[in-house]
N, C-alpha and C positions, 0 to 999 in steps of 0.2 A: 290144425284144429283137432286132430285125433289124439294128440298127446295128453295123457291124463295129468291133472294137477299133481304137484308134489304132495299135496295134502290129502289126496284121495286114498282111502283105505285100500290095503292090498286085496281085501275081500269085495271091494266095490265092483259093480258091473263093468265099468270102463276098464278096470285093471284085469278083469277076467275075460276080456274080449267080447263082452256082450253089448247090446245096444243100450246106451245110457238113458235113452228116452223110454225104453220099455221095461227095464229091470225093476222099477218101483212097483210094477204090477205083481211081482212075485212076493212082495212084502205085505200087500193088502188083499183082503178077500173081496169078492164082487159086492157083497153086502156093505162092506166098509166104503168102497168106492161110491156106491149108490148113495150112501148117507152123506158123504162129503160133498158130492155133486148137488144133492138136494139142498144142503145148507148154502153152498156157494150160489146156487140159483135163487134161493130165497132172498139173499141180500142184493140181488140184481146183477150178479156177474154171470153172464150167459156165454162168455167166450170159451168156457171149458166144458168138455164132454168126455166120453170114454175114448175119444181119439187121442193119439199120442201127442199131437200138437194143438195148441189153442186156435180158435177162429181168429185170424189176423184182423179181419174187418171189425169184428165185435170188440177186439182189444182196442182198436183206435177210437171207438166210441165211448170207452170208459172214461168217466170223470172222477177225479180223486175224491171229491166231496159233493155228491149230488145235492145235499142240503146246503144252500148258499149261505146259511148262517154260520157254517163252520169255516174258519180261516186258519190256514197253516201259518204259524209264526216261526220263521226260520231262525234257528239259533245254532246251527251247526249240528253236532252230534246229538243234541238234546231237543230236536224239533218237537213242538207241542201243538196240539189243536186247541184253539180257544173258541 
């Protein structure tokens, strides 16, 4: 599981021996992270915080479409919401 994908860039954290869960923090400022989390929380996704991993229990409670009027029409690669 520690073997990087062949598609991972040479400059990626995993190829540099860094923690792949933590290296994204080097790319974003604290203010950017705060803005992203604020938006995510506004749409009802509370599983994510400044922790490296999401809240597993909160993830299990997520529903794809809280509004029951939305229906996923499965069409393979071109799935649509109607």
